[in-house]
ROVO-564303 format. One line per 2 residues: number of its first residue (from 1); for each residue x, y, z of C-alpha. Coordinates in pm, 1 decimal, always signed. Example, Ala and Ser with C-alpha at 12.3 -4.5 7.8 and 13.67 -1.06 7.14 Angstrom:
<recs>
1) +1230.0,-450.0,+780.0; +1367.0,-106.0,+714.0
</recs>
This chain:
<recs>
1) -2149.2,+3502.1,-69.5; -2111.2,+3141.8,+45.1
3) -2252.1,+2867.5,-170.7; -2574.8,+2712.4,-56.1
5) -2529.7,+2364.7,+85.7; -2817.5,+2231.9,-126.5
7) -2933.8,+2297.2,-486.2; -3171.9,+2590.7,-540.2
9) -3543.3,+2528.9,-579.2; -3645.3,+2402.1,-917.3
11) -3331.2,+2191.6,-961.5; -3424.1,+1834.0,-1061.1
13) -3346.5,+1598.1,-775.1; -3043.9,+1377.0,-817.4
15) -3067.1,+1002.5,-782.4; -2936.2,+930.1,-431.3
17) -2614.5,+736.1,-403.2; -2615.2,+423.5,-190.9
19) -2467.8,+469.6,+152.2; -2202.7,+216.6,+73.4
21) -2072.6,+415.2,-222.0; -2045.7,+96.2,-426.3
23) -2191.9,+225.7,-752.5; -1996.6,+145.9,-1066.7
25) -2081.8,+482.0,-1229.8; -1991.4,+751.5,-981.4
27) -2190.1,+1074.4,-998.2; -1938.4,+1355.4,-1043.1
29) -2185.1,+1614.3,-1167.8; -2199.9,+1778.1,-824.4
31) -1828.7,+1853.0,-823.1; -1696.6,+2196.9,-904.9
33) -1466.1,+2239.5,-1204.5; -1166.9,+2231.8,-968.7
35) -1299.1,+1911.5,-814.7; -1337.7,+1748.9,-1155.8
37) -983.4,+1847.8,-1249.2; -862.3,+1704.4,-918.9
39) -1044.0,+1378.9,-991.1; -888.2,+1366.1,-1338.8
41) -542.3,+1417.8,-1187.9; -608.6,+1138.5,-938.1
43) -714.5,+906.6,-1221.5; -393.9,+985.8,-1412.6
45) -187.6,+930.4,-1097.3; -355.4,+595.6,-1023.5
47) -290.1,+487.9,-1383.5; +76.4,+586.7,-1351.6
49) +111.6,+404.9,-1020.4; -45.1,+83.7,-1153.5
51) +180.3,+107.5,-1458.8; +481.1,+147.2,-1230.5
53) +378.9,-154.4,-1019.0; +304.4,-375.3,-1319.3
55) +648.2,-525.5,-1369.7; +519.7,-761.9,-1637.4
57) +433.0,-461.2,-1854.0; +804.0,-379.0,-1876.5
59) +857.9,-699.1,-2075.6; +627.6,-573.3,-2348.9
61) +692.4,-199.2,-2310.1; +1045.3,-150.3,-2168.5
63) +981.3,+213.3,-2075.9; +654.7,+139.4,-1890.1
65) +805.7,+165.3,-1541.3; +981.3,+492.4,-1624.5
67) +661.6,+637.4,-1772.5; +473.3,+545.5,-1455.7
69) +737.6,+712.4,-1239.2; +734.0,+1029.3,-1450.5
71) +354.8,+1050.5,-1414.1; +380.0,+1006.0,-1036.7
73) +638.7,+1279.9,-992.2; +471.7,+1522.3,-1231.6
75) +140.4,+1499.2,-1044.4; +314.8,+1512.1,-705.2
77) +510.5,+1827.9,-794.0; +193.5,+1988.1,-929.7
79) +0.1,+1915.3,-610.6; +277.5,+2026.8,-379.6
81) +250.6,+2362.2,-554.9; -129.7,+2357.4,-531.6
83) -112.9,+2267.6,-162.7; +103.8,+2571.1,-97.3
85) -132.6,+2793.8,-296.4; -427.8,+2655.3,-99.8
87) -251.0,+2726.1,+227.6; -177.2,+2364.2,+317.1
89) +182.0,+2421.8,+417.1; +191.7,+2127.7,+657.7
91) +140.3,+1872.8,+379.5; +409.9,+2033.4,+165.3
93) +642.5,+2041.4,+467.2; +585.1,+1668.0,+528.8
95) +677.5,+1592.3,+166.6; +993.8,+1801.6,+204.1
97) +1086.1,+1619.3,+526.4; +1023.2,+1282.3,+361.5
99) +1249.5,+1385.3,+73.6; +1522.2,+1491.7,+316.4
101) +1485.4,+1168.6,+514.1; +1528.0,+949.7,+204.7
103) +1824.2,+1157.4,+89.3; +1989.5,+1116.4,+430.2
105) +1929.9,+740.3,+423.4; +2080.0,+703.5,+75.5
107) +2382.3,+908.2,+182.8; +2418.1,+698.3,+498.4
109) +2436.8,+378.8,+290.4; +2696.0,+550.1,+72.4
111) +2911.0,+606.9,+382.7; +2854.7,+267.5,+546.5
113) +2895.0,+51.1,+236.1; +3142.8,+273.9,+47.7
115) +2892.0,+260.9,-236.9; +2841.2,+517.4,-507.6
117) +2611.1,+801.1,-399.6; +2299.1,+778.4,-616.7
119) +2036.8,+1021.6,-482.0; +1794.0,+951.3,-767.3
121) +1729.1,+602.1,-629.1; +1503.0,+751.2,-363.2
123) +1256.5,+863.2,-629.1; +1129.7,+506.3,-660.2
125) +987.3,+534.8,-305.9; +764.3,+833.7,-380.7
127) +474.4,+653.8,-552.4; +265.3,+564.4,-243.9
129) +344.6,+899.1,-81.8; +237.6,+1084.4,-396.7
131) -101.4,+913.7,-398.6; -159.9,+967.0,-26.9
133) -62.2,+1334.8,-53.3; -278.7,+1401.6,-358.8
135) -572.3,+1223.1,-193.6; -529.5,+1462.6,+98.4
137) -512.2,+1776.8,-114.9; -769.8,+1692.9,-384.9
139) -1110.0,+1857.3,-332.7; -1300.2,+1539.1,-408.3
141) -1507.1,+1316.3,-176.3; -1312.2,+1021.5,-43.2
143) -1566.6,+783.7,-194.9; -1478.2,+902.5,-545.0
145) -1105.6,+892.7,-474.6; -1118.2,+536.5,-343.8
147) -1350.5,+439.5,-627.8; -1093.2,+561.1,-879.0
149) -824.2,+363.8,-698.6; -1047.0,+55.2,-699.4
151) -1094.9,+81.5,-1075.3; -717.5,+97.9,-1123.5
153) -666.7,-204.0,-896.4; -930.7,-404.2,-1084.5
155) -768.0,-326.3,-1420.1; -425.0,-413.1,-1278.4
157) -552.9,-747.5,-1145.4; -726.5,-837.4,-1471.5
159) -411.7,-749.2,-1666.1; -204.4,-968.7,-1434.3
161) -437.9,-1265.0,-1488.9; -419.0,-1221.3,-1866.6
163) -43.2,-1159.2,-1886.8; +86.5,-1399.0,-1620.9
165) +60.1,-1720.5,-1828.4; +238.6,-1547.2,-2116.5
167) +512.2,-1391.7,-1904.6; +575.8,-1698.9,-1687.7
169) +637.5,-1907.7,-2000.8; +941.6,-1693.3,-2090.2
171) +1259.6,-1876.7,-2002.4; +1613.0,-1763.1,-2059.7
173) +1514.3,-1409.0,-2158.5; +1703.8,-1128.2,-1985.9
175) +1389.5,-913.6,-1985.1; +1211.6,-1176.8,-1775.7
177) +1475.4,-1195.0,-1502.5; +1344.5,-898.7,-1305.2
179) +976.2,-990.5,-1313.3; +977.7,-1367.0,-1260.3
181) +1031.6,-1566.6,-942.8; +1129.2,-1928.9,-897.2
183) +1251.3,-2120.1,-593.0; +1285.1,-2471.4,-727.2
185) +964.9,-2591.4,-559.4; +710.9,-2378.0,-739.5
187) +670.7,-2308.5,-1106.6; +808.0,-1987.3,-1252.5
189) +558.9,-1707.8,-1187.2; +531.6,-1334.2,-1235.9
191) +550.9,-1093.3,-943.7; +218.4,-956.8,-820.5
193) +164.9,-629.1,-634.2; -45.9,-825.6,-389.2
195) -194.0,-534.4,-196.3; -357.3,-389.4,-508.2
197) -529.1,-722.9,-565.4; -612.9,-754.4,-194.8
199) -798.9,-421.4,-215.9; -1020.0,-569.6,-488.2
201) -1081.3,-879.8,-276.6; -1171.7,-689.5,+38.9
203) -1401.8,-455.2,-152.1; -1579.7,-763.0,-283.8
205) -1614.0,-900.9,+69.2; -1743.6,-567.2,+199.8
207) -1998.1,-541.2,-85.4; -2117.3,-900.9,-103.8
209) -2440.3,-844.6,+88.3; -2541.3,-526.4,-94.5
211) -2423.3,-595.6,-447.5; -2354.1,-968.2,-483.8
213) -2356.8,-957.6,-864.9; -2073.0,-703.7,-861.4
215) -1886.5,-835.4,-558.2; -1873.9,-1203.5,-654.0
217) -1679.9,-1154.1,-982.4; -1435.6,-920.0,-807.1
219) -1370.8,-1180.4,-538.3; -1317.4,-1448.7,-803.0
221) -1063.3,-1251.3,-1007.6; -876.1,-1137.9,-695.2
223) -854.9,-1490.3,-553.1; -743.6,-1627.0,-890.1
225) -469.6,-1362.7,-922.7; -343.7,-1444.0,-572.6
227) -347.0,-1812.2,-667.2; -142.4,-1744.1,-981.8
229) +115.5,-1551.7,-778.4; +189.0,-1872.1,-580.2
231) +293.0,-1666.6,-278.5; +190.9,-1893.3,+7.9
233) +272.0,-1632.4,+268.5; +59.9,-1362.9,+103.4
235) -222.3,-1612.1,+60.3; -205.0,-1705.7,+429.9
237) -208.2,-1341.8,+544.7; -498.0,-1251.4,+314.3
239) -687.6,-1558.1,+437.9; -641.6,-1453.3,+801.3
241) -751.6,-1094.2,+737.7; -1043.7,-1217.4,+523.0
243) -1162.6,-1415.8,+824.9; -1123.1,-1098.6,+1032.6
245) -1320.8,-902.0,+771.5; -1607.1,-1151.2,+774.8
247) -1611.6,-1144.7,+1155.5; -1618.0,-762.7,+1147.1
249) -1914.3,-768.9,+908.8; -2114.4,-1021.7,+1110.6
251) -2023.0,-870.1,+1448.6; -1918.0,-503.8,+1411.1
253) -1818.8,-496.6,+1778.0; -1518.9,-715.2,+1687.9
255) -1354.5,-447.1,+1470.8; -1148.1,-299.6,+1748.0
257) -1037.2,-610.2,+1932.9; -947.8,-800.8,+1615.0
259) -721.6,-509.7,+1521.6; -556.4,-522.9,+1862.8
261) -519.0,-901.4,+1833.3; -334.6,-862.2,+1501.5
263) -115.1,-591.8,+1655.7; -30.8,-819.2,+1950.4
265) +73.2,-1102.8,+1718.8; +278.7,-867.7,+1499.8
267) +447.6,-707.2,+1801.7; +542.1,-1048.6,+1943.6
269) +687.4,-1169.3,+1613.3; +865.7,-836.7,+1562.5
271) +1037.4,-848.5,+1901.9; +1139.2,-1206.7,+1827.8
273) +1295.7,-1110.6,+1495.7; +1474.8,-807.3,+1642.9
275) +1609.4,-1010.7,+1934.3; +1799.6,-1224.2,+1684.6
277) +2021.5,-923.6,+1608.1; +2132.6,-926.5,+1973.0
279) +2146.2,-1303.1,+2027.9; +2303.8,-1461.0,+1719.3
281) +2176.6,-1805.6,+1821.5; +1819.8,-1691.5,+1750.8
283) +1676.9,-1707.4,+1399.9; +1302.0,-1635.5,+1373.8
285) +1280.8,-1808.3,+1036.8; +1405.2,-2141.0,+1169.0
287) +1043.2,-2248.0,+1212.5; +989.3,-2209.7,+836.4
289) +1278.8,-2424.5,+713.0; +1037.7,-2675.9,+559.9
291) +939.7,-2412.3,+300.9; +1170.3,-2293.5,+21.5
293) +1100.5,-1924.2,+83.9; +1139.9,-1985.5,+457.9
295) +1482.6,-2139.9,+400.4; +1582.2,-1844.7,+183.7
297) +1482.9,-1601.1,+457.7; +1664.6,-1814.6,+716.4
299) +1990.8,-1777.7,+523.3; +1933.6,-1407.8,+452.1
301) +1878.3,-1346.7,+822.7; +2209.6,-1518.9,+904.5
303) +2381.7,-1289.9,+653.1; +2213.3,-982.1,+802.3
305) +2286.5,-1057.5,+1170.6; +2653.9,-950.4,+1197.3
307) +2600.0,-637.0,+988.5; +2284.2,-534.2,+1175.5
309) +2459.7,-593.7,+1508.8; +2730.7,-344.1,+1408.8
311) +2472.8,-84.1,+1302.2; +2200.3,-157.5,+1556.1
313) +2101.4,+205.7,+1620.3; +2130.0,+366.2,+1278.4
315) +2101.4,+77.5,+1031.1; +2298.5,+64.2,+709.1
317) +2084.1,+316.8,+523.5; +1878.0,+283.6,+208.9
319) +2061.2,+68.4,-50.3; +2130.1,+247.8,-376.1
321) +2111.7,-66.3,-590.0; +2064.8,-440.7,-558.8
323) +2415.8,-508.8,-688.7; +2581.3,-280.0,-435.0
325) +2375.9,-435.5,-155.5; +2493.4,-783.3,-260.9
327) +2854.8,-663.6,-272.6; +2822.2,-508.9,+74.0
329) +2654.9,-808.2,+242.4; +2833.8,-1079.9,+41.1
331) +2548.9,-1323.1,+109.7; +2521.5,-1697.8,+61.2
333) +2244.3,-1629.1,-189.5; +2073.3,-1315.9,-331.4
335) +1992.0,-1081.7,-42.2; +1677.7,-864.4,-29.2
337) +1614.6,-674.6,+292.5; +1241.8,-648.0,+215.9
339) +1213.8,-1027.7,+247.6; +1308.2,-1000.5,+615.7
341) +1009.9,-784.8,+707.9; +1060.1,-612.9,+1043.5
343) +1417.6,-739.9,+1061.4; +1474.1,-586.0,+718.5
345) +1341.4,-250.3,+839.6; +1586.6,-260.8,+1130.5
347) +1867.9,-363.8,+895.6; +1811.1,-48.6,+689.7
349) +1687.9,+207.6,+944.6; +1807.4,+80.1,+1283.5
351) +1613.1,-29.4,+1592.7; +1481.0,+310.1,+1720.1
353) +1340.9,+417.9,+1384.5; +1197.7,+69.9,+1327.9
355) +1002.9,+94.4,+1653.8; +870.9,+436.0,+1548.1
357) +766.5,+303.9,+1204.5; +598.3,-1.6,+1358.0
359) +411.9,+215.5,+1608.1; +267.6,+430.3,+1329.5
361) +180.0,+122.6,+1123.4; +10.1,-50.8,+1416.6
363) -185.4,+266.1,+1496.7; -354.3,+241.1,+1156.9
365) -457.2,-118.2,+1231.5; -661.9,-17.4,+1535.7
367) -793.0,+315.3,+1400.3; -1144.8,+181.2,+1349.2
369) -1362.9,+374.8,+1101.1; -1656.7,+544.6,+1269.3
371) -2010.1,+411.8,+1233.1; -2090.8,+616.5,+922.8
373) -1765.1,+543.1,+742.3; -1795.2,+175.0,+832.3
375) -2107.3,+160.3,+613.1; -1893.3,+228.4,+306.7
377) -1738.3,-82.0,+145.7; -1456.6,+126.0,-3.5
379) -1348.1,+254.7,+336.9; -1365.7,-89.3,+498.0
381) -1174.9,-237.5,+202.8; -902.5,+22.8,+263.3
383) -903.5,-62.9,+634.0; -869.1,-440.2,+579.0
385) -614.5,-405.7,+299.0; -394.7,-198.0,+526.0
387) -438.4,-454.2,+803.8; -319.3,-732.1,+574.1
389) -16.5,-529.1,+464.6; +86.0,-429.1,+816.8
391) +17.6,-773.2,+966.5; +233.2,-932.4,+697.8
393) +525.9,-704.9,+780.0; +689.1,-979.5,+985.8
395) +756.0,-1180.6,+671.1; +772.4,-913.7,+401.6
397) +808.0,-536.9,+419.5; +516.5,-467.5,+181.9
399) +502.4,-103.3,+291.3; +806.6,-42.5,+72.3
401) +591.5,-142.2,-228.5; +218.9,-172.0,-293.1
403) +137.2,-191.7,+78.0; +278.7,+156.0,+130.6
405) -7.0,+306.4,-67.9; -276.6,+180.0,+168.2
407) -64.3,+249.3,+474.6; -21.2,+607.1,+354.0
409) -393.6,+650.7,+294.5; -475.8,+514.4,+639.9
411) -217.1,+745.2,+796.5; -377.7,+1038.3,+615.0
413) -719.2,+946.4,+755.8; -577.9,+866.2,+1098.7
415) -394.7,+1199.4,+1127.9; -714.4,+1389.1,+1046.9
417) -824.3,+1294.9,+1395.8; -1203.8,+1316.5,+1390.3
419) -1287.4,+944.9,+1358.6; -1125.6,+920.8,+1014.4
421) -1371.3,+1179.2,+881.0; -1216.7,+1403.5,+609.2
423) -1261.6,+1779.4,+581.9; -1597.0,+1775.3,+402.5
425) -1778.0,+1937.4,+695.5; -1620.7,+2257.9,+567.5
427) -1757.5,+2189.8,+217.8; -2127.3,+2112.7,+269.9
429) -2202.4,+2138.6,-102.0; -2022.2,+1808.0,-152.3
431) -2273.7,+1634.3,+71.9; -2515.8,+1644.4,-220.9
433) -2338.6,+1340.3,-360.4; -2488.0,+1114.2,-95.0
435) -2827.0,+1017.7,+39.0; -2955.2,+1186.9,+354.4
437) -2912.7,+876.5,+565.8; -2578.2,+775.7,+412.7
439) -2230.9,+872.3,+508.3; -2015.7,+1077.1,+275.7
441) -1648.5,+1109.5,+315.2
</recs>
């Protein structure tokens, strides 16, 4: 017999949850045992992912990154098995195809660069995919899933603020070399997974009218963390998308056309950067020579041009290590393909696949949440965070790191088709977690 969609008579009424889903203490009492176990697994996975992305933690706990990766893969393998048991073969097939794609890319770099074949390097790219896949399979309302992710992002941002002054003061230590950045113009600073902090910021913006006492501190800590990171490009992109977010809140009708405007700008810049691989006299970063990071990208682009021109259709494949990439490119200075944004994607994957990737990314920028989902600050924060990550792809391929998480989540919602609404219509008992007038996802 099917479960009743509402509690039986005599059951004490639950306190309704605000339509925005912005409560600090989420009511999980309405979840089944399987749902609670799913939520626990998501919490463990979020903790592992934040541990993996917190490079500064590796200075204090050298095995922190490896522990985070082990957690990610353990939960992913578990949920691939659960997905197959629950009849969700498509999700498991997508994971298998993604695995095969990464393996092929690593092998392609091995052939092109005559580098050692290291298939295990592709495991570092599974973190965002693991979270997106588990979010799809877990039998938990989206509001609770995103709330768990928000808590992890808040803790990560607070930890960064506390640890950054300590870590950035380390000089001459080998352990600090991989987590600190310096370009001669700015002080030494620790790397920040900017999209995790941006999620906190955009949630604060989305919640400011309903819960100002909660939203204001979140905005402050997120802005301060972005300030400590000293990444002028990230700050500029977040500022632009913050203006878009405020416009979307004041005039909801702008949600769609602002997304298309960002896509138009990104498409124009992307075509400009790709054209430089055909016409060697063009360098899209020439306009940024006044900035130290702009000059670095200008030189990296010059190093990439002849190699990308030779491998225009297939790219060079996924590099197996930073050292082997440097040996292959032989650059004027350290070379990182992620710093080249769209041009870096084409350098690795080739022009056709880059266009396909950009098309999917841009589709998530204009996939506007429906009217009910748009009432939820967590959903809008996800939407704006993804917009900032995709829009910033011209200058930095964030989707390879923290931005890939939010891109993956938006792709999951986008592929569901029905106005970003998850499968909860088939599980009416989960609607008890929301008020009658609110929207549950």
